[in-house]
VEXVODREN-831309 format. One record per residue (C-alpha): x, y, z. Coordinates in steps of 0.25 Angstrom, whole numbers, plus 2048, in hexadecimal, padded with zeros to 3 digits. Last residue first. Example, Ala and Ser with C-alpha at 12.3 -4.5 7.8 and 13.67 -1.06 7.14 Angstrom:
REM VEXVODREN-831309
   xx   yy   zz
  837  7FC  81D
  831  7EE  81F
This chain:
REM VEXVODREN-831309
   xx   yy   zz
  B7C  A5C  20A
  B8C  A5A  20C
  B8F  A5E  1FD
  B86  A6B  201
  B8C  A6F  20E
  B9A  A6C  206
  B96  A75  1FB
  B8F  A7E  204
  B9D  A80  20E
  BA6  A7F  202
  B9C  A8D  1FC
  B94  A8C  1F2
  B94  A97  1E7
  B99  A8C  1DB
  B90  A83  1E1
  B83  A8B  1E0
  B87  A8F  1D2
  B89  A81  1CE
  B7B  A7D  1D4
  B75  A88  1CF
  B79  A85  1C1
  B76  A76  1C3
  B67  A7D  1C7
  B68  A84  1B9
  B69  A78  1AF
  B5E  A70  1B7
  B54  A7B  1B6
  B59  A7A  1A7
  B55  A6C  1A6
  B47  A6F  1AE
  B45  A78  1A3
  B47  A6D  198
  B3D  A65  19F
  B32  A6D  1A1
  B32  A72  191
  B32  A64  18F
  B27  A61  198
  B20  A6D  192
  B20  A63  184
  B13  A5F  189
  B09  A67  182
  B0E  A66  175
  B1C  A6B  16D
  B15  A74  165
  B1C  A81  166
  B10  A85  16F
  B12  A7A  17A
  B21  A7C  17A
  B20  A8C  17C
  B16  A87  187
  B1D  A80  18C
  B2B  A8D  18E
  B1E  A95  192
  B19  A8D  19E
  B26  A89  1A4
  B2D  A96  1A2
  B20  A9D  1AA
  B1F  A94  1B6
  B2D  A93  1B5
  B30  AA3  1B8
  B25  A9E  1C2
  B30  A94  1C9
  B3B  AA0  1C7
  B31  AAB  1CD
  B2D  AA1  1D9
  B3C  AA0  1DC
  B3E  AAE  1DB
  B35  AB0  1E8
  B41  AA8  1F2
  B4A  AB0  1EB
  B46  ABF  1EB
  B41  AB9  1FC
  B50  AB5  1FD
  B56  ABD  1F8
  B61  AC0  204
  B6A  AB3  200
  B61  AAC  1F2
  B6A  A9D  1F3
  B63  A98  200
  B55  A9D  1FA
  B57  A9A  1ED
  B5A  A8B  1F2
  B4C  A8A  1F9
  B42  A90  1F0
  B4C  A86  1E4
  B48  A7B  1EC
  B3C  A7E  1F0
  B36  A80  1E1
  B3E  A73  1DA
  B36  A69  1E1
  B2A  A6F  1D8
  B32  A67  1CD
  B27  A5A  1D3
  B1B  A61  1CA
  B22  A5A  1BF
  B21  A4D  1C4
  B12  A50  1C8
  B0E  A54  1BA
  B16  A49  1B6
  B0D  A3E  1BC
  B00  A46  1B8
  B04  A45  1AB
  B06  A35  1AB
  AF9  A33  1B2
  AF1  A3C  1A7
  AFA  A35  19C
  B01  A3D  191
  B09  A48  199
  B11  A3D  19D
  B1A  A3B  190
  B1C  A4C  190
  B1F  A4D  19F
  B2A  A44  19D
  B34  A4D  19B
  B2F  A57  1A7
  B2E  A4B  1B1
  B3E  A4A  1AB
  B42  A59  1AC
  B3A  A5B  1BA
  B43  A51  1C2
  B4F  A56  1BD
  B4A  A65  1C2
  B47  A5F  1CF
  B54  A57  1D2
  B5E  A65  1CD
  B55  A6B  1D9
  B57  A64  1E6
  B67  A68  1E5
  B60  A77  1E7
  B60  A73  1F5
  B60  A63  1F7
  B5B  A5F  205
  B51  A6B  208
  B51  A6E  1F8
  B4D  A5F  1F6
  B41  A5F  202
  B3C  A6C  1FC
  B3A  A68  1EF
  B36  A5A  1F2
  B2B  A61  1FA
  B27  A6A  1EF
  B28  A5E  1E6
  B1E  A58  1EB
  B15  A64  1EA
  B18  A66  1DD
  B16  A56  1D9
  B09  A58  1DE
  B06  A64  1D8
  B0C  A60  1C9
  B01  A56  1C9
  AF7  A5F  1CF
  AF8  A65  1C0
  AF3  A57  1BA
  AEA  A57  1C4
  AE3  A66  1BF
  AE5  A62  1B2
  ADD  A54  1B1
  ACE  A5A  1B3
  AD3  A61  1A4
  AD0  A57  19E
  ADE  A4D  19A
  AE3  A4B  18C
  AF2  A49  191
  AF7  A51  187
  AED  A5B  184
  AE5  A5D  191
  AF2  A59  199
  AFC  A62  192
  AF1  A6D  192
  AF0  A6E  1A3
  AFF  A6C  1A5
  B03  A77  19C
  B09  A7F  1A8
  B0C  A72  1B0
  B16  A6E  1A6
  B1D  A7B  1A0
  B1E  A7D  1B1
  B27  A72  1B5
  B31  A74  1AC
  B31  A84  1AF
  B35  A7F  1BF
  B43  A7D  1B8
  B45  A8B  1B3
  B3F  A94  1BC
  B44  A8C  1C7
  B51  A8B  1C2
  B52  A98  1C0
  B50  A9D  1CE
  B59  A94  1D4
  B63  A99  1CA
  B60  AA8  1CE
  B63  AA5  1DB
  B6F  A9F  1D9
  B74  AAA  1D0
  B72  AB3  1DC
  B6B  AC1  1D8
  B60  ABF  1E3
  B68  AC5  1EE
  B6A  AD3  1E8
  B5C  AD3  1E5
  B57  ACE  1F5
  B60  ADA  1F8
  B5A  AE4  1F1
  B4C  AE0  1F6
  B50  AE1  203
  B4D  AD5  20C
  B4A  AD5  21D
  B50  AC5  220
  B43  ABD  220
  B37  ABE  225
  B2D  AB6  22D
  B29  AC0  237
  B1A  AC3  234
  B15  AB6  237
  B0D  AAE  22E
  B00  AA8  232
  AF5  AB2  22F
  AFA  ABB  222
  B00  AAF  21D
  AF1  AA9  21E
  AEB  AB6  217
  AF4  AB6  20C
  AF2  AA7  209
  AE5  AAA  20A
  AE8  AB6  201
  AED  AAB  1F7
  AE2  AA0  1F8
  AD9  AAC  1F3
  AE2  AB0  1E7
  AE3  AA2  1E2
  AD5  AA0  1E4
  AD2  AAC  1DA
  ADE  AA6  1D0
  AD5  A98  1CF
  AC9  AA1  1CE
  ACE  AA5  1C2
  ACE  A99  1BB
  ABE  A94  1BC
  AB5  A8B  1C2
  AB7  A7C  1BF
  AC2  A7B  1B7
  ACA  A88  1BF
  AC8  A81  1CA
  ACE  A74  1C4
  AD9  A7B  1C2
  ADA  A82  1CE
  AD9  A76  1D5
  AE4  A6F  1CE
  AEC  A7C  1CF
  AEA  A7C  1DF
  AEC  A6F  1E3
  AFA  A6A  1DD
  AFF  A76  1D6
  AFA  A7C  1E2
  AFF  A72  1EB
  B0E  A76  1E3
  B0D  A84  1E4
  B08  A86  1F4
  B14  A79  1F7
  B1F  A85  1F5
  B1D  A8A  202
  B1E  A7E  206
  B2B  A7B  1FF
  B31  A85  204
  B2F  A80  213
  B33  A72  20E
  B42  A7A  207
  B42  A83  214
  B42  A76  21E
  B51  A76  224
  B51  A84  226
  B42  A82  230
  B36  A8A  22A
  B31  A95  22D
  B3A  A9F  224
  B39  A95  218
  B2A  A97  218
  B2D  AA5  218
  B36  AA4  20C
  B30  A9D  204
  B22  AA3  206
  B2B  AB1  202
  B2D  AAB  1F6
  B24  AA5  1F3
  B1A  AB1  1F3
  B26  AB8  1EB
  B23  AB0  1E1
  B15  AB2  1DF
  B13  ABE  1E1
  B13  AC4  1D2
  B0B  AB7  1CD
  AFD  ABD  1CF
  B01  ACA  1C8
  B08  AC2  1BA
  AFA  ABA  1BC
  AF2  AC7  1BC
  AF8  ACD  1B0
  AF8  AC0  1A7
  AE8  ABF  1AD
  AE5  ACC  1A6
  AEB  AC8  19A
  AE3  ABC  199
  AD6  AC4  19C
  ACC  AC7  1AA
  AD5  AC4  1B6
  ACE  AC2  1C1
  AD2  AB5  1C6
  AE2  ABA  1C3
  ADF  AC8  1C9
  ADA  ABE  1D4
  AE7  AB7  1D4
  AEF  AC3  1D5
  AE9  ACA  1E0
  AEB  ABC  1E8
  AFB  ABD  1E4
  AFC  ACB  1EA
  AF5  AC5  1F7
  B00  ABB  1F8
  B0A  AC6  1F5
  B06  ACE  1FF
  B05  AC2  20B
  B13  ABD  208
  B18  ACA  209
  B12  ACE  215
  B17  AC2  21C
  B25  AC3  216
  B27  AD2  21D
  B2B  AD9  20F
  B3A  ADF  20C
  B3B  AD5  200
  B2D  AD7  1FB
  B32  AE0  1F0
  B3C  AD7  1EC
  B33  AC9  1ED
  B28  AD1  1E6
  B32  AD3  1DA
  B3B  AC5  1DA
  B2D  ABE  1DB
  B26  AC8  1D3
  B29  AC7  1C4
  B2C  AB8  1C4
  B1C  AB6  1CC
  B16  AC0  1C2
  B1D  AB7  1B6
  B18  AAA  1BC
  B0B  AB1  1BB
  B0C  AB4  1AD
  B11  AA7  1A8
  B05  AA0  1AE
  AFD  AAB  1A5
  B06  AA6  19A
  B01  A9B  19A
  AF3  A9D  199
  AF9  AA3  18B
  B00  A95  18A
  AF2  A8F  18A
  AEB  A97  182
  AE0  AA2  185
  AD1  AA5  187
  AD2  AA9  194
  AC7  AA0  197
  ACC  A94  18F
  ADA  A96  193
  AD9  A98  1A1
  AD1  A8A  1A1
  ADB  A82  19A
  AE7  A8A  1A1
  AE0  A87  1B0
  AEB  A7C  1B4
  AF6  A85  1B1
  AEF  A92  1B4
  AEF  A8F  1C2
  AFD  A8C  1C5
  B02  A9B  1CA
  AF2  A9C  1D2
  AF5  A8D  1D9
  B03  A8F  1DD
  B00  A9D  1E2
  AF5  A98  1EB
  AFC  A8D  1EF
  B0A  A94  1F2
  B01  A9D  1FB
  AFC  A90  203
  B0A  A8D  205
  B0D  A99  20B
  AFF  A98  216
  B04  A8A  217
  B11  A8B  21B
  B0C  A97  225
  B03  A8E  22B
  B10  A82  22C
  B19  A8D  233
  B0C  A91  23E
  B0B  A82  240
  B17  A7E  243
  B1A  A8A  24B
  B20  A97  248
  B2A  A9E  252
  B38  A9C  249
  B30  AA3  23F
  B30  AB0  246
  B3C  AAF  24A
  B42  AAA  256
  B4C  AB4  25D
  B5B  AAF  25E
  B64  AB6  26A
  B71  AB7  268
  B7B  AAF  270
  B7E  AB7  27B
  B8D  ABB  27B
  B98  AB8  283
  B9E  AC1  28E
  BAB  ABD  290
C-alpha cells in the first residue's frame, strides 16, 4: 500500500528572522508608537502655553485633544478597511508618512480653528498604525509570547508619557509649543525609514477583503471589548488631561513641576504595560477586572492626593498603571475578531481614543460646573466602575458561547 509522504512545510519569512532582526523591527515599531504617543499627549502638558499663545481657554485646548481623538476614531476603521488588501510593510510606511504630514501641518497651523482641523487629520492614521504594528509584532514572535509582543509595541505610547511628553512640555516652555509637533514629524519620518530598511516585505497574514473584515467584525464580543476600553480608559484621561492646571491651581507648584507630574504617568504606564502583557498571557481577558478595580481605587483617592507634591506624584504613577489594560484588550480582540484582525486591532485604538475624547469632555463638564479641578478623579472612578460592568457582561457572553472543551481548558488554567 502506498503511503502518502508527509506534507512539506516551508519556513515563512518570519521564521527566518534572527533575534537581532526581530529586535530591530520591534524597536522601529516602538519608535513609531513613541512619535504617536508624544503627539497625542503633547497638548495636555502644553495646555498653559497653548492657552497663552492662541488666546483661548483650557477647555478649548481640551477640544484640540478631542479633535485628535476623533480623528483616531474615524481613521482607525476607515484606513484599516481601505488598507485591508495592502502589504503590511507598504501600509506601515504610508501610515507613518501620513502621520508626519499631519504633525507638520499642526506645527504650521496659524489659528485655533486651523489647528482643530490639522489635529483631526493627524489623528487619522494613529489607530491603523498601531493595529498593523501589533499584528506585525505578533507575526514575528512565538505564539506563547503574543502578549509580550503587543506590550513592546504599546511601550512606545508609555515611553511617550514617561519621556516624550515631559520633553515636549519642557521644549514648549523654553522655545515654542509648535516645535514639538515639528519634532514628532521628524521622528515619524525616521520610523518610516527604519521600517523600510529592516522590515521584510513578506510579513503578511491571510489575504483580507474589506467586506470579509466588516462581516467578521460585527460580533458582540468584539464590541464589548472595545466598550471596555472606551469607557474604562476614560477615567485615566479625565485626570491626565487636566493635570497641568490641577498642579498649578491645587498643588500650587510652579510650571517647572508639570513635566515631573506627567512623567509619573509615564512611569506607571511603562510598568503597567509590562504587567498587562504578563496578565494577558496568564489570565487573558480576566486580567481586565484586576486593572479596572485598581483604577477605581486610585482615581477615588486622587482628589485627596492632589494637595501635596509627593502625593500627587504618587497618584500619577498609580493611575498610570491603568496602561496594563491595553495589551489585555488588544490580545483578547485577536481571539474574538476572527477574520477581522486588522480592523479589530485598529479599532482597539479607536476605542482608546474615544476614551481620550470622553475623559476630557466629562472632566471638563465637572470643572465647568464648579466642582473643582480634582473632581476629575471622581469622574474617572465612575468610568472605571462602568468599565467593570461591561467586563462582567463580556464574560457572561463568552461563557454563553464557549464550548465544553473551552470551559474545561479555562478551568484548568
